[in-house]
C-alpha positions in Angstrom: 75.4 232.1 161.4 78.5 233.5 159.9 79.0 237.6 160.7 82.1 240.0 160.8 84.0 241.5 163.4 85.9 244.7 162.6 87.4 247.9 164.1 90.6 249.3 165.4 93.3 248.1 167.8 95.5 251.0 169.1 95.3 254.8 168.3 94.5 256.8 164.9 98.2 256.9 164.5 99.9 253.8 165.5 97.2 251.3 165.6 95.9 248.5 163.4 92.7 247.9 161.6 90.8 244.2 162.3 88.7 242.6 160.1 87.3 239.0 160.9 84.5 236.8 159.8 83.0 234.5 162.4 81.0 231.2 162.5 80.1 228.5 164.6 83.1 227.7 166.4 85.8 230.0 164.7 86.8 233.3 164.2 89.5 233.6 161.1 90.6 237.1 159.6 93.5 239.6 159.6 94.9 242.4 161.8 97.1 245.4 159.7 97.9 245.0 156.4 99.2 242.7 154.0 102.8 243.2 154.8 102.9 244.6 158.1 100.0 242.2 159.7 98.9 239.1 161.0 96.5 235.8 160.5 93.9 235.8 162.8 93.1 232.1 163.6 90.7 231.2 166.7 88.5 228.3 167.8 85.8 229.2 169.9 84.8 226.0 172.1 81.1 227.2 173.6 80.8 224.1 176.0 83.9 224.9 178.1 83.8 228.8 177.4 87.4 229.3 176.1 88.9 231.2 172.9 92.1 229.4 171.7 94.8 229.7 168.6 97.1 232.1 167.2 97.4 235.4 165.8 100.1 235.6 163.3 102.1 233.0 161.6 103.6 229.5 163.2 107.2 231.3 163.4 106.3 234.7 164.1 103.1 234.8 166.1 101.5 234.6 169.6 99.2 231.8 170.9 95.9 233.0 172.2 94.3 231.3 175.6 91.3 232.6 177.1 87.9 232.1 178.7 84.8 234.0 178.2 81.8 234.6 179.8 78.4 235.4 177.4 75.6 237.5 178.3 74.3 240.9 179.3 77.8 241.3 181.2 79.7 239.3 178.5 83.5 239.3 179.4 86.9 237.5 178.0 89.9 237.3 179.7 93.2 235.5 179.3 96.7 235.3 177.7 98.2 236.6 174.4 101.6 235.0 173.8 103.5 233.0 176.2 104.3 233.2 180.0 107.3 235.0 179.8 106.9 237.3 176.9 103.1 237.3 176.2 100.5 239.9 177.6 96.8 239.9 179.5 94.1 240.4 177.4 90.7 242.0 179.0 87.7 242.2 177.2 84.1 243.2 178.5 80.9 244.7 176.1 78.4 243.4 174.1 77.0 246.7 172.3 80.5 247.7 172.1 83.7 245.9 172.6 86.5 247.4 174.7 89.2 246.6 176.9 93.0 246.0 177.1 96.1 243.9 176.2 99.3 244.5 178.2 100.0 245.8 181.3 98.9 249.7 183.1 101.6 251.4 180.7 102.4 249.5 177.9 98.7 248.3 176.2 96.9 248.7 173.3 93.4 249.4 172.9 91.1 246.7 171.8 88.8 246.8 168.7 85.3 248.6 168.6 83.3 247.1 166.0 79.6 248.2 165.3 76.6 247.0 167.5 75.6 244.8 164.9 78.3 242.3 165.6 79.9 243.1 168.3 78.5 240.8 170.7 79.2 237.9 168.3 83.1 237.4 169.7 81.6 236.9 173.1 78.6 235.1 172.5 79.8 232.7 169.8 
């Protein structure tokens, strides 16, 4: 069953819009605009409880490797980017998805999709 995920990553001034479509086993979309943006291409493995793939292109992009737990206390934890230059990611929620990507000081807020589609990213 296809659905959409959309919201904002970061603040009103320095943030980026995000718009994705989900289907069984994948999340595809875009973060940012046509020029200063990146493609989102993620695979969701329900049996293993993993989300993996890339944000951005092959050359200028970041790998995504995360584990999720679906249910009433849905959460996703993992890494965006490599071991040296990557950032930890932590998301939680079912009606509203919130979280952080990065450390305590250098970080960004994660998207806040509407209640009708927010649980799809964590329960897919």
